[in-house]
C-alpha positions as MATLAB code, in Angstrom:
seq = 'MNNIYIPPVVKNLLIINILFFAATYLFKSLHLDDLLAVYYFDSPKFKIWQPISYMFMHGGIAHIFFNMFALYSFGSILESRWGAKKFIIFYFITGLGALFLQWAVQAFEVHQILGTFTAGNKLDLNNLYNASESSPAEIKTLFGIYFGRMLGASGAIFGLLVAFGMLYPNAELLIMFIPVPVKAKYIIPIYILVELSLGVAQIEGDSIAHYAHLGGALIGFILVKIWKDKKDTFYTLYE';
ca = [
     -30.121    9.949   25.463;
     -28.697   12.051   22.347;
     -28.055   10.175   19.318;
     -24.634   10.418   18.054;
     -24.295   12.380   14.992;
     -21.888   11.248   12.204;
     -21.615   13.360    8.959;
     -22.687   11.353    5.841;
     -19.044   11.329    4.166;
     -17.250   10.391    7.619;
     -19.979    7.984    8.025;
     -19.452    6.275    4.531;
     -15.708    6.220    4.907;
     -16.013    4.408    8.142;
     -18.208    1.784    6.602;
     -16.029    1.308    3.366;
     -12.918    1.013    5.588;
     -14.430   -1.495    7.991;
     -15.824   -3.645    4.981;
     -12.511   -3.756    3.522;
     -10.926   -4.962    6.453;
     -13.547   -7.470    6.952;
     -12.899   -8.757    3.425;
      -9.391   -8.854    3.906;
      -9.483  -11.444    6.503;
     -13.168  -13.193    5.196;
     -11.656  -13.973    1.839;
      -7.752  -14.199    2.508;
      -7.528  -16.434   -0.563;
      -7.913  -13.514   -2.943;
      -5.090  -11.773   -1.421;
      -7.009   -8.509   -1.264;
      -4.183   -6.761    0.913;
      -1.590   -7.753   -1.791;
      -3.907   -6.589   -4.631;
      -5.227   -3.278   -2.952;
      -2.272   -2.050   -0.809;
       0.124    0.334   -3.032;
       3.296   -0.351   -4.362;
       6.426    1.769   -5.592;
       5.160    2.872   -9.430;
       7.771    1.186  -10.884;
       7.078   -2.330   -8.975;
       6.009   -4.907  -10.996;
       3.212   -5.352   -8.493;
       1.898   -1.803   -9.107;
      -1.863   -1.658  -10.401;
      -3.419    1.780  -11.289;
      -6.322    1.589   -8.687;
      -4.021    1.064   -5.845;
      -3.203    5.270   -5.158;
      -7.193    4.928   -4.323;
      -7.638    1.532   -2.511;
      -4.854    1.745   -0.479;
      -6.466    4.306    1.671;
      -9.077    1.586    2.418;
      -6.610   -1.061    3.621;
      -5.184   -1.612    7.078;
      -2.719   -3.916    8.548;
      -4.255   -4.980   11.823;
      -7.045   -4.180   14.513;
      -5.070   -1.294   16.024;
      -4.205    0.406   12.680;
      -7.603    0.930   11.757;
      -9.006    1.107   15.001;
      -6.879    4.695   15.705;
      -7.317    5.498   12.176;
     -11.136    5.264   12.364;
     -11.128    6.740   15.471;
      -9.444    9.889   14.695;
     -11.299   10.148   11.240;
     -14.868   10.132   13.295;
     -13.316   12.580   16.103;
     -11.807   15.211   13.939;
     -13.592   14.364   10.417;
     -16.663   14.995   11.792;
     -15.843   18.553   13.131;
     -14.273   19.179    9.681;
     -16.921   17.921    7.563;
     -19.578   19.786    9.770;
     -17.440   23.018    8.948;
     -16.637   22.469    5.149;
     -19.578   20.578    3.900;
     -19.461   17.079    2.266;
     -18.002   18.006   -0.978;
     -14.980   20.309    0.549;
     -14.562   17.531    2.926;
     -14.055   14.206    0.685;
     -11.869   16.415   -1.638;
      -9.667   17.544    1.220;
      -9.707   13.699    2.272;
      -8.794   12.034   -1.101;
      -6.236   14.671   -2.090;
      -4.282   14.431    1.204;
      -4.367   10.944    0.790;
      -2.625   10.998   -2.591;
      -0.206   13.765   -1.174;
       0.691   11.227    1.298;
       1.498    8.549   -1.369;
       3.283   11.039   -3.652;
       5.709   11.972   -1.050;
       6.443    8.641   -0.051;
       7.075    7.611   -3.766;
       9.282   10.874   -4.139;
      11.515    9.529   -1.214;
      11.549    6.246   -2.614;
      12.285    7.342   -6.057;
      15.459    9.405   -4.728;
      16.787    6.409   -2.983;
      16.372    4.181   -6.124;
      18.200    7.198   -8.055;
      20.857    7.247   -5.378;
      21.609    3.297   -5.938;
      20.847    2.895   -9.444;
      21.579    6.335  -11.201;
      17.808    6.347  -12.454;
      14.572    6.571  -10.968;
      13.223    3.529  -12.513;
      14.943    0.219  -12.582;
      13.707   -0.489  -16.104;
      16.632   -2.825  -17.774;
      19.340   -2.430  -14.789;
      18.243   -5.461  -12.996;
      15.779   -8.426  -12.636;
      13.223   -7.438  -10.200;
      12.190  -11.096   -9.734;
      15.811  -12.057   -8.747;
      17.181   -9.204   -7.234;
      19.837  -10.630   -4.990;
      21.403  -12.351   -7.912;
      21.315   -9.743  -10.864;
      22.575   -6.449   -8.861;
      25.692   -5.090   -8.426;
      24.792   -3.315   -5.517;
      25.996   -3.906   -2.105;
      23.891   -6.095    0.350;
      22.507   -3.050    1.969;
      21.475   -1.134   -1.211;
      19.800   -4.433   -2.335;
      17.719   -4.761    0.846;
      16.442   -1.174    0.142;
      15.474   -1.765   -3.353;
      13.534   -4.986   -2.355;
      11.948   -3.013    0.425;
      10.987   -0.280   -2.252;
       9.823   -2.606   -5.039;
       8.260   -5.068   -3.080;
       6.981   -3.362    0.093;
       3.528   -2.393    0.189;
       1.763    0.918    1.740;
      -1.565    0.866    3.122;
      -3.982    2.775    5.569;
      -5.718    5.956    5.827;
      -2.840    7.360    7.792;
      -1.843    9.925    5.288;
      -5.566   11.475    4.995;
      -5.878   11.177    8.820;
      -2.474   13.350    9.283;
      -4.130   15.885    6.525;
      -7.333   16.383    9.225;
      -5.030   16.409   12.309;
      -3.275   19.417   10.580;
      -6.287   20.923    9.510;
      -8.060   20.511   13.043;
      -5.099   22.086   14.396;
      -5.170   24.992   12.393;
      -8.759   25.805   12.753;
      -9.204   24.752   16.195;
      -5.805   25.578   18.051;
      -6.942   25.993   21.395;
      -9.277   23.000   21.557;
      -7.911   20.642   24.246;
      -7.174   17.230   23.682;
      -6.784   14.246   25.749;
      -3.780   12.216   24.864;
      -3.079    8.572   25.464;
      -0.331    8.446   28.353;
      -0.607   12.260   28.944;
      -2.500   12.858   32.303;
      -3.780   16.130   31.248;
      -5.498   17.919   28.325;
      -3.175   19.664   25.542;
      -4.099   22.116   23.197;
      -4.130   21.142   19.447;
      -1.749   24.049   18.526;
       0.872   22.265   20.590;
       0.490   18.789   20.522;
      -0.008   18.132   16.573;
       3.497   20.170   15.974;
       4.913   17.881   18.183;
       3.678   14.945   16.611;
       4.572   15.897   13.131;
       8.219   16.534   14.294;
       8.212   13.218   15.893;
       7.120   11.461   12.409;
       9.770   13.668   10.447;
      12.714   12.645   12.822;
      11.460    8.819   12.653;
      11.284    9.281    8.826;
      14.943   10.854    8.679;
      16.277    8.203   11.006;
      15.156    5.275    9.213;
      15.172    2.980   12.103;
      15.961   -0.602   11.522;
      12.592   -2.782   11.330;
      10.255    0.445   11.361;
       7.922   -0.507    8.358;
       5.723    2.552    8.970;
       5.418    4.873    6.125;
       6.314    8.379    7.894;
       7.050   10.289    4.944;
       3.754    9.285    3.851;
       2.204   10.739    7.219;
       4.270   13.948    6.396;
       2.988   14.129    3.132;
      -0.602   14.060    4.176;
       0.220   16.611    6.871;
       1.770   18.719    4.139;
      -0.922   18.985    1.756;
      -3.345   19.425    4.482;
      -1.745   22.586    5.561;
      -1.454   23.877    2.026;
      -5.359   23.261    1.603;
      -6.289   24.541    5.002;
      -4.040   28.083    4.183;
      -5.913   28.239    0.624;
      -9.338   27.498    2.052;
      -8.831   29.259    5.700;
     -11.448   31.825    6.274;
      -9.715   35.329    6.763;
     -11.525   35.847   10.128;
      -9.570   32.882   11.571;
      -6.419   33.378   13.347;
      -3.962   30.994   14.958;
      -5.461   31.966   18.416;
      -9.266   31.671   17.325;
     -11.042   29.947   20.120;
     -12.273   26.570   19.843;
     -15.803   26.795   18.448;
];
């Protein structure tokens, strides 16, 4: 039986993510999910390490399973192609890009309500509902921005998906609920468009950071365009 090979960076990322996930449930009294997830940069809950630590936190079994499965599936191929150094740079830059786009959207929403990107002295964040002259809907938006946390490797994973789709466009992927294989160059753009539509729609009760996913995808696209070998084309056959 052939051994499954996992490149070193992907292997270590898998281990770290699983350790963080286990620690969150084993040491609940430490409230690691609150401490290591990331908050809006103007939130009183924001800490300087959160832009990195949030990438290793996950909200449940399904969340971490699908992210780690994608990291193993696509990350292993990309690390083998790029090498460890280039891969880890890509992974963290896309993860940070995901966060910065999410922050940019949140800052825009705060500005629409308060006329500034930060609350400052405009309202008492710890007593938001009593201290603001905004409408109930605007207060709800502000509360969600300032006290809602973001966690997960999904932004970086979206970067990996885009990179894989650009470098291996004709690779056939088996997608859940689709009975036939679909080429990466078709399914990945559709997935991105779905995320964009969900982000714009802002469906009630949807807590997924769709703009963060799009941020990871956008940065991934830019990096691959910069790094891509000149011999590669959109129609390069799966290697």
